[in-house]
C-alpha positions in Angstrom: 10.0 -6.5 4.8 11.4 -7.1 1.3 15.2 -7.2 1.3 16.7 -5.0 -1.3 20.0 -6.8 -1.4 21.6 -7.9 -4.7 22.7 -11.6 -4.9 26.3 -10.7 -5.5 26.4 -8.3 -2.5 24.8 -11.0 -0.3 27.3 -13.5 -1.4 30.2 -11.2 -0.7 28.8 -10.4 2.8 28.6 -14.1 3.6 32.3 -14.5 2.7 33.1 -11.5 4.7 31.4 -12.8 7.8 33.3 -16.1 7.5 36.6 -14.2 7.2 36.2 -12.0 10.3 36.9 -13.4 13.8 33.8 -13.6 15.9 35.1 -11.2 18.6 36.7 -8.7 16.2 35.6 -5.1 16.7 34.4 -3.1 13.7 37.4 -0.8 13.9 41.2 -1.3 14.3 41.8 -1.6 18.0 45.4 -0.8 17.5 44.3 2.7 16.5 41.8 3.2 19.4 42.2 6.6 20.8 39.1 7.6 22.9 38.4 6.0 26.3 35.2 4.5 24.9 37.0 2.9 22.0 39.6 1.4 24.4 36.9 0.1 26.7 35.2 -1.6 23.7 38.5 -3.2 22.6 39.2 -4.4 26.2 35.9 -6.2 26.6 35.2 -9.4 24.6 31.5 -8.9 24.4 31.6 -5.2 23.5 34.2 -6.0 20.8 31.9 -8.7 19.4 28.9 -6.4 19.4 30.9 -3.7 17.6 31.9 -6.2 14.9 28.3 -7.2 14.5 27.1 -3.6 14.2 29.7 -2.8 11.6 28.4 -5.7 9.5 24.7 -4.8 10.2 25.4 -1.2 9.2 27.1 -2.2 5.9 24.1 -4.3 4.9 21.6 -1.6 6.0 23.4 1.0 3.9 23.0 -1.2 0.9 19.3 -1.8 1.7 18.3 1.8 2.0 19.8 2.6 -1.4 19.7 6.3 -2.1 19.3 7.0 1.6 22.8 5.6 2.4 24.3 9.1 3.0 21.5 9.9 5.4 22.2 6.6 7.2 25.9 7.4 7.4 25.1 10.8 9.0 22.8 9.2 11.5 25.3 6.5 12.4 27.9 9.2 13.1 25.4 11.0 15.3 24.7 7.8 17.1 28.4 7.2 17.8 28.8 10.7 19.1 25.6 11.2 21.1 24.7 7.6 22.3 27.7 5.3 22.2 30.4 7.8 23.3 28.1 9.3 25.8 28.4 6.1 27.7 32.1 6.7 28.3 33.6 3.5 29.7 30.4 2.2 31.3 30.1 -1.4 30.1 26.4 -1.8 30.8 25.6 1.4 29.1 27.6 0.5 26.0 26.1 -3.0 25.8 22.6 -1.6 26.0 23.4 1.0 23.3 24.8 -1.6 20.9 22.0 -4.0 21.4 19.4 -1.3 20.7 21.3 -0.1 17.6 21.5 -3.7 16.3 17.7 -4.0 16.8 17.2 -0.8 14.8 19.0 -2.3 11.8 17.8 -5.9 12.3 14.8 -5.6 10.0 17.0 -4.7 7.1 19.2 -7.8 7.4 18.8 -10.9 5.1 19.4 -14.4 6.5 23.1 -14.3 5.8 23.8 -11.4 8.2 20.9 -11.7 10.7 22.1 -12.6 14.2 20.9 -16.0 15.5 22.6 -16.2 18.9 22.0 -12.8 20.4 18.6 -11.7 21.8 17.9 -8.2 20.7 15.6 -5.8 22.7 12.4 -4.3 21.4 13.4 -1.1 19.6 12.2 1.1 16.7 13.1 -0.7 13.5 14.5 1.4 10.6 12.3 1.1 7.5 13.6 3.8 5.3 16.2 6.7 5.2 14.8 9.3 2.8 17.4 11.7 1.3 16.8 15.4 0.8 14.7 16.3 -2.2 16.4 17.8 -5.3 14.3 21.0 -5.1 13.4 21.5 -1.4 11.4 24.3 0.2 13.4 27.5 0.7 13.1 27.5 4.5 15.9 27.3 7.0 15.5 23.9 8.9 14.6 24.0 12.5 15.3 21.5 15.2 14.5 17.8 15.3 10.9 17.1 14.3 9.2 13.8 15.1 5.7 12.4 14.8 4.3 9.0 15.7 1.2 7.4 14.2 0.0 5.5 11.3 1.6 5.7 7.8 -0.9 6.9 5.1 -0.9 8.1 1.6 -2.8 11.3 2.3 -5.0 12.5 -0.6 -7.5 14.8 1.1 -5.5 17.3 3.2 -4.2 19.8 0.6 -1.4 20.7 3.0 -0.2 17.2 3.5 -0.8 15.3 0.3 1.7 12.5 0.0 3.3 9.9 2.3 2.4 11.1 5.7 2.2 10.1 9.4 -1.2 10.3 11.0 -1.1 10.6 14.8 -3.9 9.5 17.1 -4.6 13.2 17.7 -3.6 16.2 15.8 -3.0 17.0 12.1 -1.5 14.7 9.5 2.1 15.6 8.6 3.5 14.7 5.2 7.1 13.8 5.0 7.2 13.0 1.2 4.9 15.2 -0.9 3.1 13.7 -3.9 5.2 15.7 -6.4 8.3 14.0 -5.1 7.2 10.4 -4.9 9.0 8.1 -7.3 10.4 4.6 -7.5 13.4 5.0 -5.3 14.2 2.3 -2.6 13.1 4.6 0.3 9.8 5.5 -1.3 9.1 1.9 -2.2 9.8 0.8 1.3 7.3 3.4 2.7 4.7 2.4 0.1 5.0 -1.2 1.1 4.5 -0.4 4.8 1.4 1.7 3.9 0.0 -1.2 1.9 0.8 -4.0 4.4 1.4 -2.4 7.8 -1.8 -0.7 8.6 -2.0 -2.2 12.1 1.5 -0.9 13.0 2.6 2.4 14.6 5.5 4.3 13.1 7.9 7.1 14.1 9.1 9.6 11.5 12.0 11.8 12.4 13.5 14.7 10.5 14.0 18.5 10.8 11.3 21.0 11.3 10.0 23.5 8.7 6.8 25.6 9.2 5.4 23.1 11.7 6.1 20.1 9.5 9.0 18.0 8.0 11.6 19.8 6.0 12.0 18.0 2.7 15.5 19.4 2.2 16.7 17.3 5.1 17.0 13.5 5.7 13.9 11.8 7.1 13.9 8.5 8.9 11.0 6.1 9.1 10.8 3.5 11.9 8.3 0.8 12.7 7.6 0.9 16.5 7.8 -2.4 18.5 
């Protein structure tokens, strides 16, 4: 994976890492309100993991470029539906943090990558694709996911573009040819198509007419 991190940003991140205590949470524990936040602040390991995740998220947001707003929305959803769903259960929180760190690990340069914590196998975020400027005029449905190979489909007239090809079933485009450009998200997908043919990927977004809604955020993960 090519790191899309500017030298100036990487240098600033290194200084930031040196300035933050190893066990510092990523939020102000003096302002912790929820039982989950208080549980994190009360536990040395969880506090450390929260600090690591805050830094991982910052670097990942820089790496995904124009998809940063999508990543922000996804992170808020993770906090609400995954982290906070653990309540005050330490084991649950630890597992949630380690998996989330693993999700962002592939977007980290050497300066921010963790060296002392073993991360579990988890889908690794490759790209966060923002909504298209002129999306289809269809109300988005629920969460829509497909797993398979990444391809640049050129034969199926209904799925021409960057698409996911499952082992069985139709190819589903998540970026149509008319929208492909040189943005960081599209470049990241193109690189995976060129070099990752042996890998399996998960693409997640919202549903529209049995496919991906191009007016919604789409997330591409490399499966472990």
